[in-house]
N, CA, C and O of each residue as an XYZ file, in Angstrom:
868
protein
N       0.855     -1.212      0.021
C       0.033      0.008     -0.012
C       0.871      1.205     -0.024
O       1.899      1.230      0.653
N       0.497      2.243     -0.773
C       1.274      3.529     -0.879
C       1.313      4.226      0.509
O       0.294      4.394      1.179
N       2.518      4.610      0.890
C       2.616      5.388      2.137
C       2.083      6.807      1.907
O       2.375      7.419      0.879
N       1.292      7.339      2.875
C       0.788      8.641      2.850
C       1.907      9.679      2.869
O       2.970      9.485      3.459
N       1.613     10.794      2.192
C       2.568     11.896      2.128
C       2.046     13.022      2.940
O       0.891     13.014      3.367
N       2.894     14.005      3.162
C       2.456     15.237      3.918
C       1.349     15.867      3.169
O       0.375     16.306      3.781
N       1.441     15.943      1.817
C       0.328     16.594      0.982
C      -0.946     15.815      1.125
O      -2.008     16.431      1.212
N      -0.916     14.497      1.156
C      -2.167     13.660      1.307
C      -2.919     14.130      2.520
O      -4.105     14.452      2.441
N      -2.238     14.171      3.637
C      -2.934     14.441      4.935
C      -3.283     15.967      5.064
O      -4.322     16.337      5.612
N      -2.376     16.817      4.539
C      -2.659     18.218      4.614
C      -3.911     18.589      3.831
O      -4.731     19.378      4.300
N      -4.056     18.022      2.642
C      -5.200     18.273      1.818
C      -6.510     17.767      2.392
O      -7.555     18.416      2.361
N      -6.371     16.542      2.924
C      -7.570     15.875      3.359
C      -8.102     16.256      4.779
O      -9.302     16.306      5.047
N      -7.140     16.508      5.623
C      -7.452     16.739      7.062
C      -7.287     18.196      7.546
O      -8.018     18.633      8.435
N      -6.386     18.904      7.001
C      -6.010     20.204      7.484
C      -6.821     21.305      6.783
O      -7.536     22.077      7.421
N      -6.686     21.350      5.438
C      -7.400     22.372      4.733
C      -6.790     23.749      4.746
O      -5.594     23.913      4.985
N      -7.638     24.759      4.483
C      -7.115     26.198      4.364
C      -7.060     26.821      5.727
O      -7.676     26.383      6.699
N      -6.249     27.917      5.732
C      -6.134     28.854      6.892
C      -5.694     28.139      8.193
O      -6.158     28.480      9.281
N      -4.788     27.138      8.060
C      -4.234     26.492      9.212
C      -3.138     27.302      9.902
O      -2.560     28.218      9.317
N      -2.870     26.953     11.133
C      -1.790     27.521     11.867
C      -0.708     26.422     11.952
O      -1.029     25.241     12.089
N       0.574     26.824     11.869
C       1.672     25.871     11.944
C       2.771     26.427     12.819
O       2.883     27.621     13.098
N       3.595     25.434     13.240
C       4.869     25.743     13.879
C       5.943     24.929     13.153
O       5.861     23.701     13.126
N       6.942     25.583     12.568
C       7.984     24.942     11.771
C       9.318     25.127     12.413
O       9.821     26.246     12.517
N       9.904     24.027     12.850
C      11.211     24.059     13.469
C      12.283     23.636     12.384
O      12.293     22.497     11.917
N      13.111     24.537     12.040
C      14.113     24.322     10.954
C      13.571     24.760      9.628
O      13.421     23.940      8.723
N      13.268     26.047      9.481
C      12.598     26.564      8.269
C      13.621     26.744      7.130
O      13.202     26.906      5.984
N      14.868     26.724      7.376
C      15.896     27.030      6.317
C      15.608     28.317      5.603
O      15.522     29.352      6.263
N      15.447     28.328      4.251
C      15.194     29.522      3.550
C      13.725     29.748      3.159
O      13.394     30.718      2.477
N      12.844     28.821      3.611
C      11.422     28.960      3.357
C      11.016     28.772      1.883
O       9.890     29.097      1.506
N      11.921     28.252      1.062
C      11.676     28.134     -0.320
C      11.988     26.717     -0.829
O      11.106     26.027     -1.339
N      13.236     26.299     -0.686
C      13.657     25.057     -1.334
C      13.414     23.865     -0.384
O      13.785     23.873      0.790
N      12.756     22.828     -0.981
C      12.434     21.585     -0.223
C      11.637     21.957      1.019
O      11.808     21.365      2.085
N      10.808     22.897      0.872
C       9.916     23.381      1.984
C       8.501     22.741      1.825
O       7.811     23.033      0.849
N       8.062     21.863      2.790
C       6.811     21.228      2.623
C       5.621     22.261      2.816
O       4.509     22.038      2.338
N       5.902     23.339      3.503
C       4.832     24.267      3.884
C       4.605     25.385      2.862
O       3.530     25.983      2.863
N       5.544     25.682      2.017
C       5.481     26.868      1.183
C       4.251     26.875      0.330
O       3.605     27.915      0.207
N       3.892     25.752     -0.273
C       2.719     25.692     -1.163
C       1.520     26.095     -0.404
O       0.674     26.809     -0.943
N       1.385     25.671      0.856
C       0.199     25.943      1.684
C       0.150     27.368      2.157
O      -0.916     27.965      2.301
N       1.352     27.912      2.401
C       1.491     29.341      2.808
C       0.969     30.187      1.624
O       0.165     31.096      1.831
N       1.396     29.909      0.448
C       1.117     30.746     -0.737
C      -0.323     30.503     -1.253
O      -0.990     31.425     -1.724
N      -0.774     29.255     -1.153
C      -2.011     28.951     -1.813
C      -3.252     28.618     -0.929
O      -4.398     28.627     -1.378
N      -2.940     28.330      0.346
C      -4.073     27.927      1.217
C      -4.155     28.702      2.564
O      -4.818     28.288      3.516
N      -3.434     29.858      2.578
C      -3.609     30.707      3.721
C      -2.974     30.249      5.034
O      -3.285     30.780      6.100
N      -2.074     29.251      4.949
C      -1.443     28.826      6.238
C      -0.517     29.934      6.735
O       0.190     30.623      5.999
N      -0.600     30.032      8.088
C       0.254     31.067      8.787
C       0.817     30.505     10.063
O       0.209     29.602     10.637
N       1.922     30.976     10.530
C       2.477     30.483     11.766
C       3.845     30.946     12.025
O       4.256     32.019     11.581
N       4.606     30.093     12.789
C       5.906     30.440     13.299
C       6.952     29.666     12.552
O       6.860     28.450     12.385
N       7.980     30.414     12.091
C       9.121     29.843     11.400
C      10.351     29.979     12.274
O      10.694     31.104     12.639
N      11.025     28.919     12.627
C      12.164     28.919     13.458
C      13.423     28.521     12.678
O      13.445     27.484     12.016
N      14.425     29.315     12.756
C      15.675     29.013     12.018
C      16.825     29.532     12.822
O      16.804     30.712     13.172
N      17.843     28.745     13.150
C      18.999     29.258     13.974
C      20.093     29.953     13.237
O      20.836     30.739     13.824
N      20.220     29.668     11.886
C      21.390     30.214     11.200
C      21.084     31.604     10.632
O      20.105     31.750      9.900
N      21.880     32.620     10.943
C      21.661     33.967     10.464
C      21.554     34.064      8.914
O      20.652     34.747      8.429
N      22.412     33.427      8.145
C      22.373     33.404      6.707
C      21.013     32.923      6.229
O      20.377     33.558      5.387
N      20.586     31.819      6.761
C      19.295     31.246      6.288
C      18.128     32.060      6.759
O      17.134     32.141      6.037
N      18.175     32.637      7.858
C      17.121     33.500      8.385
C      16.990     34.726      7.476
O      15.870     35.149      7.188
N      18.068     35.286      7.032
C      18.004     36.422      6.087
C      17.289     36.005      4.804
O      16.433     36.746      4.320
N      17.625     34.798      4.219
C      17.073     34.390      3.033
C      15.561     33.990      3.297
O      14.697     34.216      2.449
N      15.296     33.415      4.451
C      13.873     33.130      4.803
C      12.983     34.346      4.788
O      11.898     34.338      4.206
N      13.442     35.360      5.418
C      12.628     36.596      5.486
C      12.526     37.230      4.050
O      11.485     37.779      3.691
N      13.541     37.148      3.305
C      13.481     37.664      1.910
C      12.495     36.867      1.073
O      11.690     37.430      0.331
N      12.571     35.523      1.205
C      11.664     34.725      0.431
C      10.202     34.782      0.868
O       9.300     34.396      0.124
N       9.985     35.274      2.101
C       8.580     35.389      2.609
C       8.136     36.867      2.700
O       7.146     37.180      3.362
N       8.868     37.756      2.036
C       8.462     39.158      2.108
C       7.085     39.308      1.424
O       6.754     38.704      0.404
N       6.300     40.213      2.130
C       5.016     40.501      1.574
C       3.898     39.543      2.131
O       2.706     39.787      1.940
N       4.337     38.442      2.826
C       3.344     37.515      3.361
C       3.113     37.870      4.818
O       3.986     37.734      5.674
N       1.891     38.333      5.056
C       1.601     38.717      6.485
C       1.217     37.515      7.284
O       0.773     36.508      6.730
N       1.380     37.601      8.563
C       0.911     36.497      9.437
C       1.912     35.523      9.799
O       1.614     34.563     10.509
N       3.218     35.726      9.308
C       4.311     34.819      9.711
C       5.138     35.432     10.798
O       5.371     36.641     10.773
N       5.598     34.653     11.759
C       6.501     35.072     12.790
C       7.840     34.317     12.567
O       7.856     33.122     12.273
N       8.926     35.041     12.716
C      10.218     34.481     12.466
C      11.049     34.547     13.838
O      11.175     35.591     14.477
N      11.579     33.369     14.202
C      12.322     33.305     15.440
C      13.697     32.749     15.123
O      13.831     31.601     14.697
N      14.728     33.579     15.336
C      16.082     33.069     15.079
C      16.597     32.401     16.317
O      17.094     33.083     17.213
N      16.499     31.065     16.410
C      16.922     30.285     17.529
C      16.925     28.853     17.142
O      16.359     28.471     16.118
N      17.559     28.053     17.954
C      17.500     26.554     17.832
C      16.529     26.032     18.891
O      16.446     26.601     19.980
N      15.816     24.989     18.598
C      14.933     24.319     19.560
C      15.699     23.146     20.135
O      16.326     22.361     19.422
N      15.620     23.056     21.499
C      16.326     21.974     22.138
C      15.529     21.594     23.416
O      14.465     22.152     23.685
N      16.067     20.643     24.181
C      15.315     20.151     25.353
C      15.515     21.112     26.537
O      14.796     20.993     27.529
N      16.422     22.017     26.472
C      16.676     22.999     27.567
C      17.177     24.309     26.931
O      17.782     24.319     25.860
N      16.898     25.394     27.637
C      17.373     26.665     27.138
C      18.843     26.885     27.310
O      19.498     26.139     28.037
N      19.380     27.884     26.665
C      20.774     28.233     26.820
C      21.417     28.487     25.477
O      20.766     28.997     24.566
N      22.659     28.148     25.340
C      23.442     28.344     24.097
C      24.136     27.037     23.786
O      24.579     26.295     24.663
N      24.208     26.792     22.471
C      24.947     25.619     21.994
C      25.580     25.987     20.701
O      25.126     26.880     19.986
N      26.710     25.236     20.391
C      27.359     25.362     19.136
C      26.588     24.651     18.075
O      26.017     23.590     18.328
N      26.553     25.216     16.868
C      25.855     24.618     15.745
C      26.741     24.708     14.526
O      27.410     25.721     14.326
N      26.763     23.701     13.728
C      27.621     23.622     12.546
C      26.774     23.832     11.229
O      25.645     23.357     11.109
N      27.379     24.553     10.283
C      26.647     24.791      9.017
C      27.644     25.223      7.893
O      28.811     25.538      8.129
N      27.121     25.209      6.744
C      27.857     25.657      5.521
C      27.171     26.983      5.153
O      25.948     27.022      5.016
N      27.934     28.053      4.993
C      27.403     29.357      4.645
C      26.532     29.371      3.416
O      26.878     28.746      2.414
N      25.414     30.063      3.459
C      24.440     30.074      2.326
C      25.099     30.645      1.042
O      24.845     30.151     -0.056
N      25.916     31.652      1.186
C      26.420     32.287      0.016
C      27.327     31.373     -0.848
O      27.584     31.676     -2.013
N      27.804     30.257     -0.266
C      28.622     29.327     -1.007
C      27.830     28.679     -2.174
O      28.405     28.238     -3.169
N      26.472     28.642     -2.006
C      25.651     28.096     -3.098
C      25.872     28.934     -4.392
O      25.845     28.427     -5.514
N      26.085     30.209     -4.162
C      26.270     31.128     -5.396
C      27.729     31.181     -5.786
O      28.036     31.236     -6.977
N      28.626     31.166     -4.846
C      30.061     31.365     -5.193
C      30.856     30.084     -5.247
O      31.881     30.032     -5.926
N      30.407     29.016     -4.536
C      31.193     27.813     -4.491
C      30.496     26.575     -4.974
O      31.003     25.470     -4.780
N      29.301     26.727     -5.624
C      28.605     25.571     -6.147
C      28.237     24.519     -5.124
O      28.163     23.338     -5.463
N      28.009     24.904     -3.905
C      27.587     23.950     -2.892
C      26.094     23.682     -3.018
O      25.287     24.607     -3.105
N      25.727     22.346     -3.026
C      24.310     22.022     -3.219
C      23.500     22.522     -2.065
O      23.947     22.587     -0.919
N      22.315     22.866     -2.408
C      21.367     23.414     -1.303
C      21.055     22.355     -0.222
O      20.755     22.680      0.927
N      21.132     21.153     -0.614
C      20.882     20.028      0.364
C      21.940     20.109      1.489
O      21.642     19.743      2.626
N      23.159     20.578      1.195
C      24.207     20.676      2.167
C      23.960     21.965      2.989
O      24.125     21.973      4.208
N      23.557     23.064      2.287
C      23.296     24.262      3.055
C      22.204     24.109      4.106
O      22.227     24.769      5.145
N      21.281     23.259      3.831
C      20.123     23.059      4.691
C      20.460     22.197      5.934
O      19.609     22.010      6.804
N      21.678     21.685      6.009
C      22.014     20.704      7.014
C      22.711     21.263      8.205
O      23.721     20.696      8.624
N      22.255     22.314      8.771
C      22.824     22.885     10.066
C      22.484     21.930     11.181
O      21.368     21.414     11.252
N      23.445     21.695     12.054
C      23.212     20.659     13.137
C      24.123     20.944     14.293
O      25.178     21.563     14.150
N      23.675     20.459     15.494
C      24.463     20.489     16.710
C      25.680     19.571     16.562
O      26.707     19.786     17.205
N      25.560     18.569     15.727
C      26.622     17.490     15.567
C      27.302     17.656     14.178
O      26.643     17.643     13.138
N      28.623     17.810     14.210
C      29.321     18.016     12.928
C      29.229     16.888     11.989
O      29.445     17.062     10.789
N      28.909     15.697     12.494
C      28.867     14.503     11.602
C      27.698     14.652     10.615
O      27.674     13.946      9.606
N      26.724     15.548     10.870
C      25.581     15.730      9.989
C      25.797     16.810      8.963
O      24.931     17.056      8.124
N      26.970     17.474      9.021
C      27.254     18.604      8.096
C      28.576     18.346      7.481
O      29.586     18.299      8.182
N      28.611     18.167      6.126
C      29.903     17.933      5.394
C      30.863     19.081      5.691
O      30.457     20.230      5.862
N      32.180     18.726      5.748
C      33.203     19.689      5.943
C      33.388     20.691      4.780
O      33.805     21.829      4.992
N      33.083     20.263      3.610
C      33.237     21.047      2.360
C      34.573     21.689      2.253
O      34.689     22.891      2.010
N      35.618     20.863      2.440
C      37.020     21.382      2.237
C      37.278     22.531      3.231
O      37.909     23.525      2.873
N      36.791     22.395      4.486
C      37.084     23.421      5.451
C      36.197     24.640      5.457
O      36.423     25.606      6.186
N      35.171     24.566      4.614
C      34.267     25.749      4.579
C      33.063     25.639      5.535
O      32.253     26.562      5.622
N      32.955     24.546      6.226
C      31.953     24.477      7.250
C      32.302     25.449      8.415
O      33.465     25.598      8.789
N      31.279     26.084      8.957
C      31.444     26.997     10.107
C      30.794     26.505     11.354
O      29.907     25.653     11.329
N      31.239     27.043     12.429
C      30.577     26.762     13.747
C      30.343     28.045     14.448
O      31.249     28.867     14.590
N      29.072     28.238     14.911
C      28.731     29.423     15.699
C      27.963     28.989     16.939
O      27.575     27.826     17.051
N      27.743     29.899     17.859
C      26.993     29.656     19.065
C      25.602     30.378     18.853
O      25.509     31.551     18.491
N      24.534     29.547     19.120
C      23.184     30.053     18.908
C      22.371     29.964     20.189
O      22.708     29.178     21.074
N      21.316     30.746     20.308
C      20.396     30.687     21.389
C      19.492     29.436     21.227
O      19.031     29.114     20.132
N      19.276     28.787     22.304
C      18.315     27.617     22.258
C      17.127     27.897     23.117
O      17.240     28.437     24.218
N      15.980     27.525     22.601
C      14.664     27.627     23.345
C      14.064     26.225     23.454
O      14.278     25.395     22.571
N      13.366     25.971     24.455
C      12.457     24.807     24.474
C      11.242     25.088     23.669
O      10.987     26.250     23.350
N      10.434     24.045     23.301
C       9.202     24.323     22.631
C       8.264     25.181     23.357
O       7.621     26.069     22.797
N       8.184     24.904     24.652
C       7.232     25.700     25.504
C       7.650     27.175     25.496
O       6.816     28.075     25.398
N       9.006     27.401     25.605
C       9.498     28.807     25.564
C       9.145     29.409     24.182
O       8.709     30.560     24.127
N       9.312     28.694     23.106
C       8.943     29.187     21.809
C       7.469     29.611     21.737
O       7.127     30.678     21.229
N       6.617     28.730     22.265
C       5.174     29.005     22.198
C       4.873     30.233     23.037
O       4.028     31.033     22.636
N       5.525     30.429     24.190
C       5.264     31.578     25.050
C       5.785     32.877     24.307
O       5.119     33.912     24.277
N       6.978     32.749     23.735
C       7.597     33.920     23.053
C       6.773     34.410     21.914
O       6.734     35.611     21.648
N       6.094     33.491     21.212
C       5.330     33.853     19.989
C       3.828     33.951     20.330
O       3.020     34.116     19.415
N       3.446     33.860     21.547
C       2.054     33.883     21.891
C       1.215     32.917     21.183
O       0.073     33.175     20.801
N       1.837     31.747     21.010
C       1.107     30.607     20.322
C       0.139     29.939     21.312
O       0.541     29.500     22.389
N      -1.103     29.875     20.937
C      -2.148     29.264     21.817
C      -2.685     27.965     21.197
O      -3.284     27.148     21.896
N      -2.468     27.773     19.862
C      -2.949     26.589     19.213
C      -2.287     26.524     17.865
O      -1.901     27.555     17.313
N      -2.147     25.337     17.323
C      -1.645     25.138     15.929
C      -2.142     23.804     15.441
O      -2.425     22.896     16.222
N      -2.243     23.704     14.118
C      -2.826     22.540     13.428
C      -1.671     21.644     12.902
O      -1.840     20.431     12.770
N      -0.497     22.253     12.603
C       0.544     21.514     11.936
C       1.852     21.797     12.678
O       2.205     22.936     12.982
N       2.548     20.687     12.950
C       3.927     20.807     13.603
C       4.879     20.092     12.602
O       4.710     18.928     12.240
N       5.917     20.915     12.180
C       6.887     20.414     11.261
C       8.310     20.587     11.764
O       8.723     21.705     12.073
N       9.031     19.548     11.848
C      10.357     19.579     12.442
C      11.404     18.946     11.527
O      11.310     17.786     11.124
N      12.420     19.784     11.219
C      13.510     19.310     10.357
C      14.784     19.894     11.035
O      15.266     20.978     10.703
N      15.281     19.111     11.989
C      16.337     19.678     12.862
C      17.659     18.910     12.821
O      18.479     19.037     13.730
N      17.863     18.129     11.789
C      19.202     17.505     11.515
C      19.764     16.770     12.752
O      20.826     17.127     13.263
N      19.078     15.798     13.196
C      19.586     14.981     14.272
C      19.073     15.304     15.642
O      19.286     14.530     16.575
N      18.390     16.440     15.799
C      17.780     16.783     17.102
C      16.319     16.436     17.159
O      15.690     16.593     18.206
N      15.782     15.986     16.105
C      14.359     15.775     15.973
C      13.811     14.754     17.014
O      12.732     14.951     17.573
N      14.544     13.708     17.249
C      14.131     12.691     18.158
C      13.934     13.264     19.618
O      12.973     12.946     20.317
N      14.880     14.095     19.997
C      14.788     14.683     21.369
C      13.692     15.737     21.383
O      12.977     15.860     22.377
N      13.540     16.512     20.291
C      12.569     17.580     20.284
C      11.134     17.091     20.321
O      10.304     17.631     21.053
N      10.841     16.049     19.515
C       9.441     15.583     19.451
C       8.987     15.028     20.771
O       7.794     15.069     21.073
N       9.902     14.505     21.576
C       9.522     14.001     22.909
C       9.186     15.095     23.849
O       8.599     14.818     24.895
N       9.512     16.327     23.560
C       9.119     17.463     24.398
C       7.878     18.113     23.974
O       7.422     19.032     24.654
N       7.270     17.698     22.864
C       5.993     18.268     22.392
C       4.827     17.631     23.159
O       4.607     16.424     23.062
N       4.093     18.427     23.908
C       3.027     17.931     24.794
C       1.823     17.670     23.857
O       1.075     18.605     23.571
N       1.625     16.484     23.394
C       0.546     16.168     22.427
C      -0.842     16.229     23.107
O      -1.841     16.484     22.435
N      -0.905     16.013     24.345
C      -2.193     16.130     25.038
C      -2.610     17.561     25.099
O      -3.810     17.833     25.040
N      -1.724     18.480     25.211
C      -2.027     19.918     25.301
C      -2.225     20.526     23.969
O      -3.181     21.280     23.785
N      -1.353     20.238     22.992
C      -1.402     20.971     21.720
C      -2.209     20.300     20.632
O      -2.789     21.000     19.801
N      -2.277     19.005     20.594
C      -3.099     18.230     19.699
C      -3.057     18.718     18.214
O      -4.106     18.971     17.622
N      -1.779     18.854     17.592
C      -1.840     19.211     16.213
C      -2.494     18.101     15.377
O      -2.370     16.914     15.681
N      -3.205     18.534     14.298
C      -3.793     17.584     13.398
C      -2.776     16.751     12.664
O      -2.966     15.550     12.472
N      -1.697     17.384     12.252
C      -0.663     16.858     11.434
C       0.704     17.189     11.945
O       0.987     18.349     12.246
N       1.589     16.173     12.056
C       2.990     16.425     12.430
C       3.886     15.649     11.530
O       3.620     14.498     11.185
N       4.988     16.316     11.140
C       6.029     15.678     10.337
C       7.356     15.903     11.003
O       7.689     17.039     11.340
N       8.130     14.852     11.205
C       9.381     14.894     11.872
C      10.478     14.206     10.995
O      10.285     13.094     10.504
N      11.589     14.882     10.825
C      12.600     14.250     10.032
C      13.195     13.054     10.788
O      13.588     13.211     11.944
N      13.274     11.877     10.181
C      13.664     10.661     10.832
C      15.013     10.084     10.308
O      15.449      9.019     10.744
N      15.655     10.809      9.370
C      16.802     10.108      8.705
C      17.956      9.885      9.668
O      18.734      8.944      9.515
N      18.055     10.746     10.647
C      19.183     10.588     11.593
C      18.817      9.700     12.805
O      19.653      9.464     13.677
N      17.576      9.217     12.850
C      17.125      8.372     13.993
C      17.490      6.902     13.732
O      17.559      6.449     12.589
N      17.715      6.196     14.806
C      17.849      4.781     14.714
C      16.471      4.095     14.523
O      15.440      4.737     14.723
N      16.446      2.883     14.164
C      15.155      2.137     14.043
C      14.472      2.146     15.376
O      13.268      2.402     15.376
N      15.075      1.900     16.514
C      14.376      1.909     17.815
C      13.797      3.289     18.122
O      12.712      3.384     18.697
N      14.483      4.331     17.758
C      14.052      5.693     17.978
C      12.785      6.022     17.185
O      11.837      6.624     17.689
N      12.820      5.587     15.893
C      11.667      5.834     15.084
C      10.470      5.093     15.638
O       9.368      5.637     15.708
N      10.698      3.803     16.048
C       9.617      2.967     16.597
C       9.103      3.647     17.864
O       7.895      3.618     18.103
N       9.982      4.277     18.712
C       9.565      4.879     19.930
C       8.692      6.134     19.564
O       7.697      6.415     20.234
N       9.064      6.832     18.556
C       8.241      8.032     18.139
C       6.883      7.541     17.630
O       5.851      8.118     17.973
N       6.873      6.507     16.836
C       5.536      5.962     16.386
C       4.720      5.563     17.540
O       3.514      5.807     17.540
N       5.326      4.932     18.581
C       4.536      4.509     19.730
C       4.032      5.674     20.500
O       2.917      5.639     21.021
N       4.839      6.735     20.591
C       4.446      7.980     21.266
C       3.241      8.563     20.595
O       2.281      8.910     21.283
N       3.233      8.693     19.287
C       2.100      9.187     18.546
C       0.893      8.365     18.741
O      -0.197      8.869     19.012
N       1.096      7.022     18.594
C      -0.089      6.077     18.675
C      -0.708      6.186     20.026
O      -1.928      6.062     20.131
N       0.052      6.412     21.082
C      -0.512      6.475     22.428
C      -1.357      7.689     22.730
O      -2.029      7.789     23.757
N      -1.285      8.654     21.735
C      -2.042      9.929     21.842
C      -3.123      9.975     20.719
O      -3.698     11.029     20.447
N      -3.380      8.819     20.086
C      -4.392      8.750     19.111
C      -3.995      9.186     17.734
O      -4.816      9.768     17.025
N      -2.799      8.938     17.325
C      -2.374      9.332     15.997
C      -2.103      8.095     15.161
O      -1.686      7.070     15.700
N      -2.329      8.166     13.856
C      -1.793      7.209     12.940
C      -0.484      7.742     12.398
O      -0.242      8.948     12.422
N       0.382      6.828     11.897
C       1.746      7.238     11.453
C       2.050      6.554     10.129
O       1.477      5.520      9.784
N       2.941      7.150      9.431
C       3.465      6.650      8.140
C       4.876      7.148      7.959
O       5.213      8.305      8.209
N       5.714      6.166      7.489
C       7.106      6.502      7.214
C       7.201      6.826      5.731
O       6.702      6.089      4.881
N       7.872      7.979      5.433
C       7.981      8.367      4.113
C       9.387      8.908      3.893
O       9.694     10.017      4.332
N      10.266      8.129      3.208
C      11.599      8.503      2.887
C      12.339      8.858      4.224
O      12.577      7.990      5.064
N      12.680     10.120      4.377
C      13.444     10.558      5.536
C      12.594     11.173      6.620
O      13.119     11.832      7.518
N      11.302     10.975      6.557
C      10.414     11.581      7.531
C       9.444     10.652      8.101
O       9.118      9.630      7.497
N       8.944     10.989      9.310
C       7.863     10.269      9.955
C       6.654     11.235      9.980
O       6.762     12.361     10.466
N       5.506     10.774      9.448
C       4.318     11.555      9.358
C       3.320     11.028     10.376
O       3.185      9.816     10.539
N       2.603     11.941     11.076
C       1.600     11.510     12.069
C       0.334     12.381     11.929
O       0.454     13.572     11.645
N      -0.817     11.847     12.110
C      -2.028     12.577     12.016
C      -3.052     12.049     12.989
O      -3.021     10.879     13.370
N      -3.948     12.906     13.385
C      -4.964     12.559     14.404
C      -5.996     11.623     13.790
O      -6.580     11.906     12.744
N      -6.202     10.503     14.470
C      -7.203      9.535     13.915
C      -8.627      9.957     14.157
O      -9.518      9.524     13.427
N      -8.888     10.802     15.170
C     -10.241     11.289     15.390
C     -10.638     12.255     14.256
O     -11.787     12.228     13.813
N      -9.720     13.101     13.782
C     -10.003     14.000     12.712
C     -10.163     13.230     11.405
O     -10.999     13.571     10.568
N      -9.368     12.208     11.245
C      -9.502     11.361     10.054
C     -10.904     10.686     10.034
O     -11.587     10.692      9.010
N     -11.307     10.115     11.174
C     -12.616      9.468     11.271
C     -13.760     10.388     10.993
O     -14.751     10.008     10.368
N     -13.614     11.659     11.482
C     -14.659     12.680     11.253
C     -14.743     13.093      9.723
O     -15.824     13.348      9.192
N     -13.553     13.141      9.061
C     -13.506     13.412      7.671
C     -14.109     12.364      6.884
O     -14.800     12.674      5.914
N     -13.902     11.040      7.226
C     -14.504      9.991      6.549
C     -15.968      9.899      6.685
O     -16.664      9.556      5.730
N     -16.488     10.211      7.903
C     -17.926     10.226      8.149
C     -18.583     11.375      7.401
O     -19.729     11.247      6.969
N     -17.909     12.456      7.244
C     -18.471     13.600      6.497
C     -18.440     13.393      4.981
O     -19.069     14.116      4.209
N     -17.671     12.362      4.597
C     -17.563     12.067      3.212
C     -16.590     12.940      2.463
O     -16.414     12.775      1.256
C-alpha cells in the first residue's frame, strides 16, 4: 500500500487557513513542505531557524506575506546556548555547494559535510518548545513540522501532544535509529495518531480528525 505523504494528509485533514509551527525553516523556499500551503491555502504560523544566513534568506523569500513570525533560535530540550555547525548560504552562489548541504545545520558536525574546510561553527540561542510558544504567543496550531538534523528525536519527545493536539505532524527521521523511530511511532499512537514513514520523515495525523472526515464524506 502506498505510504501517505504530507500533502495527502494536509489536503484531506487540514485544509485552508491552518496555523503551523515549523522548526528548521531554512530559507522557506527550497524543499519546504509548507510553502505551497502558505502561498495557496492561507497557512500562517511560526518559522524557526537558527542560522543567520538562512534567516536572512527566509525573510526575503517570505517578504509580503503577512501573518508569519520569524524566530532566530534553535529548539532543544533545555534553554541556553549551543554550538551549531553549518555551511554558509552564499557558497551556493560562489562555490557551487548543493542546497541540500546548506540546509544541514546541526548541533553535531557529523551531520554537516566539511566542504574542504568551509563548514562554520557558531553559538546560537536555544529555546524549548514551550518557551517558543510563550515567546510567540502561540495558543494553538494545526501542523507541527520539524527538520532539525539529528535533534528531531529529542525535540518531538518534548511536544505535549495532550495539550497541543496538532492535526498533522512531520518529523525528520533520517538521523534516527530504528528503535528511535519506533519509539516516536509509539508515542504518537498512544495519543491517538496514525503514522506513516515516508523516505526521511515520519508523518503523524490525528485519527479522530480522520474518522470525522471519513464520516463527513
